C-alpha positions as CSV (number, residue, x, y, z in Angstrom):
1,M,0.1,0.1,-0.1
2,G,1.1,3.3,-0.9
3,G,1.9,6.5,1.5
4,Q,0.4,9.9,1.6
5,Y,1.4,10.5,-2.0
6,G,1.1,6.9,-3.3
7,E,5.0,6.5,-3.0
8,S,6.1,2.9,-2.2
9,S,7.8,1.7,1.1
10,R,11.2,1.7,-1.0
11,E,10.6,5.4,-1.9
12,R,9.6,6.6,1.5
13,N,12.6,4.9,3.2
14,V,14.8,6.4,0.3
15,Q,13.1,9.7,1.2
16,E,13.6,9.2,4.8
17,F,17.4,8.6,4.2
18,W,17.6,11.7,2.2
19,S,15.8,14.0,5.0
20,S,18.0,12.5,7.7
21,F,21.3,12.6,5.8
22,S,20.8,16.1,4.5
23,K,20.3,17.5,7.9
24,A,23.2,15.5,9.4
25,Y,25.3,17.1,6.9
26,D,23.8,20.6,7.8
27,V,24.6,20.4,11.4
28,V,28.0,19.0,10.7
29,S,29.0,21.7,8.2
30,R,27.7,24.3,10.2
31,H,29.4,22.9,13.2
32,L,33.0,22.4,11.6
33,S,32.4,26.0,10.2
34,K,32.8,27.4,13.5
35,N,36.2,26.0,13.9
36,L,37.9,26.7,10.6
37,D,39.7,30.0,11.7
38,G,37.1,32.2,9.8
39,L,37.1,29.8,6.5
40,T,34.0,28.3,5.2
41,L,34.1,24.7,4.9
42,P,34.6,24.8,1.3
43,Q,37.2,27.1,1.6
44,F,39.0,24.8,4.1
45,E,38.5,22.0,1.7
46,I,39.9,23.4,-1.4
47,M,42.9,24.7,0.5
48,R,43.4,21.1,2.0
49,I,43.2,19.6,-1.4
50,I,45.8,22.4,-2.9
51,S,48.0,21.7,0.3
52,E,48.2,17.8,-0.1
53,Q,48.3,17.6,-3.6
54,G,50.4,20.6,-4.5
55,P,49.6,23.4,-7.1
56,L,46.7,22.4,-9.5
57,C,45.0,23.6,-12.0
58,Q,41.2,25.0,-11.4
59,T,39.8,21.9,-13.1
60,E,41.8,19.6,-11.2
61,I,40.7,21.5,-8.2
62,A,37.0,21.0,-9.1
63,R,37.4,17.4,-9.7
64,C,38.9,16.4,-6.6
65,A,36.6,19.1,-4.7
66,L,33.5,17.4,-6.7
67,R,32.5,21.1,-7.4
68,S,31.2,22.9,-10.6
69,G,33.5,25.3,-12.7
70,P,31.3,28.2,-11.7
71,G,31.0,27.3,-8.1
72,M,35.0,26.6,-8.1
73,T,35.6,30.2,-9.7
74,S,33.6,32.0,-7.0
75,L,35.4,30.1,-4.2
76,L,38.6,30.7,-5.9
77,D,38.1,34.2,-6.4
78,A,37.1,34.8,-2.6
79,L,40.3,33.1,-1.3
80,E,42.4,34.9,-3.7
81,R,41.2,38.4,-2.5
82,S,41.9,37.2,0.9
83,G,45.4,36.5,-0.3
84,L,45.1,32.7,0.7
85,I,45.9,31.6,-2.9
86,A,47.9,32.8,-6.1
87,R,46.9,31.9,-9.5
88,T,49.5,31.6,-12.4
89,R,49.4,31.2,-16.2
90,R,51.6,28.8,-17.3
91,E,54.1,30.0,-20.0
92,D,53.6,27.1,-22.4
93,D,49.9,27.1,-22.4
94,R,48.2,30.5,-21.2
95,R,44.9,29.0,-20.9
96,Y,46.3,27.0,-18.0
97,I,46.0,28.7,-14.7
98,V,48.0,26.9,-11.7
99,V,46.4,27.6,-8.5
100,E,48.9,27.2,-5.2
101,L,48.7,28.3,-1.5
102,T,50.4,31.6,-0.5
103,Q,52.5,31.7,2.8
104,Q,49.3,33.4,4.4
105,G,47.2,30.6,3.1
106,V,49.6,27.9,4.5
107,D,49.6,29.6,7.9
108,R,46.0,29.9,7.8
109,L,45.4,26.4,7.0
110,D,47.9,25.3,9.6
111,R,45.9,27.4,12.1
112,A,42.4,25.8,11.0
113,R,43.6,22.1,11.0
114,P,43.7,21.5,14.5
115,G,39.9,23.0,15.0
116,F,38.7,21.1,12.2
117,A,40.1,17.6,13.9
118,R,38.9,18.5,17.2
119,S,35.5,19.5,16.0
120,L,35.0,16.5,13.6
121,T,36.2,14.0,16.4
122,A,34.0,15.6,18.7
123,L,31.0,15.4,16.4
124,F,31.3,11.7,16.1
125,E,32.9,10.6,19.5
126,H,29.3,9.2,20.3
127,L,29.1,6.4,17.5
128,P,30.9,3.4,17.6
129,D,33.8,2.5,14.7
130,E,31.6,0.1,13.3
131,D,28.8,2.6,12.7
132,L,31.0,5.0,11.4
133,R,32.7,2.2,8.5
134,K,29.1,1.2,7.7
135,A,28.3,5.2,7.1
136,A,31.4,5.2,5.1
137,G,30.5,2.4,3.1
138,I,27.2,3.6,2.4
139,C,28.5,6.9,1.2
140,R,31.0,5.2,-0.9
141,R,28.3,3.2,-2.4
142,I,26.3,6.3,-3.3
143,A,28.8,8.5,-5.0
144,P,32.2,6.8,-5.6
145,W,34.9,9.3,-5.1
146,H,35.4,9.2,-9.0
147,P,34.4,12.4,-10.6
148,H,32.2,11.4,-13.2
149,E,31.0,8.3,-11.9
150,S,28.0,7.6,-9.5
151,A,26.5,4.1,-8.6
152,V,23.4,5.5,-10.2
153,E,25.1,5.6,-13.7
154,S,27.5,2.7,-13.3
155,G,25.1,0.5,-11.7
156,S,27.9,-0.7,-9.4
157,R,26.7,-2.6,-6.1
158,E,30.0,-2.3,-4.1
159,S,29.4,-4.5,-0.7
160,E,30.8,-3.3,2.3
């Protein structure tokens, strides 16, 4: 028998999961953003990617961060205005713009990392390790960490 709008049990379960997942992400995002030395969570993530992988072009950063080009441009513009990143055109291909952290960006990221780690640990300290592993497995099955591939598109059913 269908639900309020004729949806199946499966549809209700998926919608309940989505609602819970979305609310949990919002709570986690807001909490983490309070402890990032004034950075937003997306800014922190972009800076972390650049720090860990070295100077990258904007397209590579967008791919790693799973973000769109226009959204990435806005984030990078704000980071550049703040003096946290620098963009440089490659001499051999002027269309290719390399993005790297400035020393100010390195220092800011270094100040933000401990707060991020403490906040993240505190947010999930009440969850047993087994629950964290299961949740990570579910997230990997929903959206594998391959930029243009999703479980829906590929039909993958990775088991955990």
